[in-house]
C-alpha positions in Angstrom: 85.7 85.0 -11.0 84.9 83.4 -7.7 85.5 85.9 -4.8 88.5 84.2 -3.2 90.3 83.5 -6.5 89.5 87.0 -7.8 90.7 88.8 -4.6 93.9 86.8 -4.5 94.6 87.7 -8.1 93.9 91.4 -7.3 96.3 91.2 -4.4 99.1 89.7 -6.5 98.5 92.5 -9.1 98.7 95.1 -6.4 102.0 93.8 -5.1 103.5 93.7 -8.6 102.3 97.3 -9.2 104.0 98.5 -6.1 107.4 97.6 -7.6 106.7 99.8 -10.7 106.0 103.4 -11.4 102.4 102.6 -10.6 103.2 102.0 -6.9 100.6 104.5 -5.7 97.8 102.8 -7.6 99.2 99.4 -6.4 98.8 100.6 -2.8 95.2 101.8 -3.4 94.4 98.5 -5.1 95.8 96.5 -2.2 93.7 98.5 0.3 90.6 98.0 -1.9 91.3 94.3 -2.1 91.6 94.0 1.7 88.3 95.8 2.2 86.6 93.6 -0.4 88.0 90.5 1.3 86.7 91.7 4.7 83.3 92.3 3.2 83.1 88.8 1.7 84.4 87.2 4.8 82.6 89.0 7.7 79.7 91.1 6.3 76.2 89.9 5.5 77.1 89.9 1.7 77.0 86.1 1.4 73.6 86.0 3.1 72.2 88.7 0.9 73.2 86.8 -2.2 72.1 83.4 -0.9 68.7 84.4 0.4 66.9 85.0 -2.9 68.2 81.6 -4.0 67.3 79.5 -0.9 63.9 81.2 -0.4 62.8 80.8 -4.0 61.1 77.4 -3.5 59.1 76.5 -0.4 59.4 73.1 1.3 57.6 70.3 -0.6 54.0 69.8 0.4 53.3 66.1 1.0 49.6 66.6 1.2 49.4 66.3 -2.6 50.1 62.6 -2.5 52.9 60.1 -2.9 55.5 60.7 -5.6 56.2 58.2 -8.3 59.9 58.9 -8.4 62.6 60.9 -6.6 65.6 62.4 -8.5 68.7 63.1 -6.4 71.4 65.4 -7.9 75.0 64.6 -7.3 77.4 67.0 -5.6 77.9 65.3 -2.2 80.6 62.8 -2.8 84.2 63.7 -3.7 85.1 61.2 -6.4 88.9 61.9 -6.3 89.1 61.4 -2.5 86.8 58.4 -2.8 89.2 56.8 -5.3 92.2 57.6 -3.2 90.8 56.1 -0.1 88.7 53.4 -1.8 85.6 54.3 0.1 82.9 56.9 -0.4 83.9 60.3 0.9 81.0 62.7 1.5 82.7 66.1 1.5 79.6 68.4 1.6 75.8 68.7 0.9 75.2 65.4 2.8 71.5 66.3 3.0 71.2 65.4 -0.6 71.8 61.8 0.5 69.9 61.8 3.8 66.7 63.3 2.3 66.0 60.5 -0.3 66.6 57.9 2.4 63.9 59.4 4.5 61.6 59.8 1.4 62.2 56.1 0.5 61.0 55.0 3.9 57.8 57.2 3.6 57.2 56.2 0.0 58.6 52.7 -0.5 57.1 52.3 -4.0 58.8 55.4 -5.4 61.8 54.9 -7.8 65.0 56.6 -6.6 67.3 58.0 -9.3 70.8 59.2 -8.4 72.3 61.3 -11.2 76.0 62.2 -11.2 79.0 61.3 -13.1 82.2 63.4 -12.9 82.7 67.1 -13.2 86.4 66.8 -13.9 87.6 68.5 -17.0 89.9 65.5 -17.6 87.6 62.5 -17.4 88.5 59.6 -15.2 86.9 56.3 -14.5 85.5 57.5 -11.2 81.7 58.3 -11.2 79.9 59.9 -8.3 76.9 57.6 -8.8 79.1 54.5 -8.2 80.3 55.8 -4.8 76.9 57.3 -3.8 75.0 54.1 -4.3 76.6 52.2 -1.4 75.9 55.2 0.9 72.2 55.3 -0.2 71.9 51.5 0.3 73.4 51.7 3.8 70.9 54.4 4.6 68.1 51.9 3.8 67.2 52.4 0.1 66.6 49.0 -1.4 69.0 48.3 -4.3 66.1 47.2 -6.6 64.5 50.7 -6.2 67.7 52.6 -7.0 68.5 53.7 -10.5 72.0 55.2 -11.3 72.7 57.7 -14.0 76.5 57.9 -14.1 77.4 59.8 -17.3 76.3 63.4 -16.6 78.9 66.1 -16.0 76.7 69.0 -15.0 73.1 69.9 -14.1 72.1 70.3 -17.7 73.2 66.7 -18.4 71.6 65.6 -15.1 68.2 66.6 -16.6 68.7 65.4 -20.2 70.2 62.0 -19.2 67.7 61.3 -16.4 64.7 62.1 -18.6 66.1 59.7 -21.2 66.8 57.0 -18.6 63.4 57.0 -16.8 61.1 58.1 -19.6 58.5 59.8 -17.3 54.9 59.2 -18.2 52.2 61.9 -18.3 50.7 62.3 -14.9 53.6 60.9 -13.0 55.0 63.0 -10.0 58.7 63.3 -9.6 60.6 65.1 -6.9 63.9 66.8 -7.4 66.2 66.8 -4.4 69.1 69.2 -4.4 70.6 72.0 -2.3 68.2 75.0 -1.7 70.6 77.5 -3.3 70.9 75.2 -6.4 67.1 74.6 -6.8 66.2 77.6 -9.0 68.8 76.7 -11.7 68.0 73.0 -11.4 64.2 73.5 -11.8 64.7 75.8 -14.7 66.9 73.3 -16.5 64.5 70.4 -15.9 61.6 72.5 -17.1 63.5 73.5 -20.3 64.3 69.8 -20.8 60.6 69.0 -20.7 60.8 67.0 -17.4 58.1 68.3 -15.0 59.5 67.9 -11.5 58.6 69.2 -8.0 61.2 70.9 -5.9 62.4 69.2 -2.7 65.0 71.7 -1.4 67.6 70.6 1.2 71.0 71.6 2.5 70.3 75.2 3.5 73.3 77.4 4.2 71.5 80.1 6.2 68.6 80.2 8.6 66.3 82.5 6.7 65.3 86.2 6.6 66.5 86.8 10.2 70.0 86.1 9.0 70.0 88.6 6.2 72.0 91.2 8.1 74.0 88.9 10.3 77.7 89.4 10.5 80.1 86.4 11.2 83.3 86.3 13.1 84.6 83.2 11.2 86.0 84.3 7.9 85.8 80.8 6.4 82.0 80.7 7.0 81.4 84.1 5.4 83.7 83.4 2.4 82.1 80.0 1.9 78.6 81.4 1.7 79.8 84.2 -0.6 81.5 81.7 -2.9 78.5 79.4 -3.1 76.2 82.3 -3.9 78.4 84.0 -6.5 79.0 80.7 -8.2 75.3 80.0 -8.4 74.4 83.4 -9.7 77.1 83.1 -12.4 75.6 79.7 -13.3 72.1 81.2 -13.5 73.3 84.0 -15.9 75.4 81.6 -18.0 72.6 79.0 -18.4 70.1 81.7 -19.2 72.4 83.1 -21.9 72.9 79.6 -23.3 69.1 79.0 -23.4 69.2 76.1 -20.9 66.7 77.8 -18.6 63.6 79.9 -19.5 64.1 82.5 -16.8 67.0 84.2 -15.1 65.7 83.1 -11.6 63.2 80.3 -12.1 60.5 80.1 -9.4 57.5 78.0 -8.4 55.2 77.2 -11.3 51.8 79.0 -11.3 48.9 76.7 -10.9 
């Protein structure tokens, strides 16, 4: 159901229909597909879908004091490419790795937990945590402060397995580092799992409200934002239906 996949499939269907007695409908479907592709690629559609996600949680407020721990969600390192080249390959969302390195310098007593195994349907021996650990260590995080959770396959398991691993104590403050667009679903999942965390959003894909109606002249950029946003909204709906979050669009907790 992701936009690019869906539109390619519609395009194929329209071409097939043109060779049948439904040729007229096929031509109309082809025209509609092209218009939808242009909207996804060049219009503000991706920004309009992304903004409610990225703006849901404000930047973390350091005035409340030092955290006891920092949880970093995987999603930056491509395990297949890392295995192929025998070195960590950071394909996207690098801010998820940069942010904990900076936090570790500011709060040297905080424990750092990286959670990420493999999202492949067919499991392999490659685990994202194994390839992310050297990157985090090279960025200055002391090995003795780094805890790896390497079995999770999705955000739900990130929360469940991390809570089991660190056994947070009442009163402890834990930060959750992930992409801003992914933060609402992540916070909802951790809350449902009974792990009270504070949002530390990173890896924004748009500048803010001023970009809401901005067009782009680079199709890949527009399609990329639309894909990310649609995927996340699908995830929010699916996790709400499965009871893994308490709200469709989790937001900041009320004091």
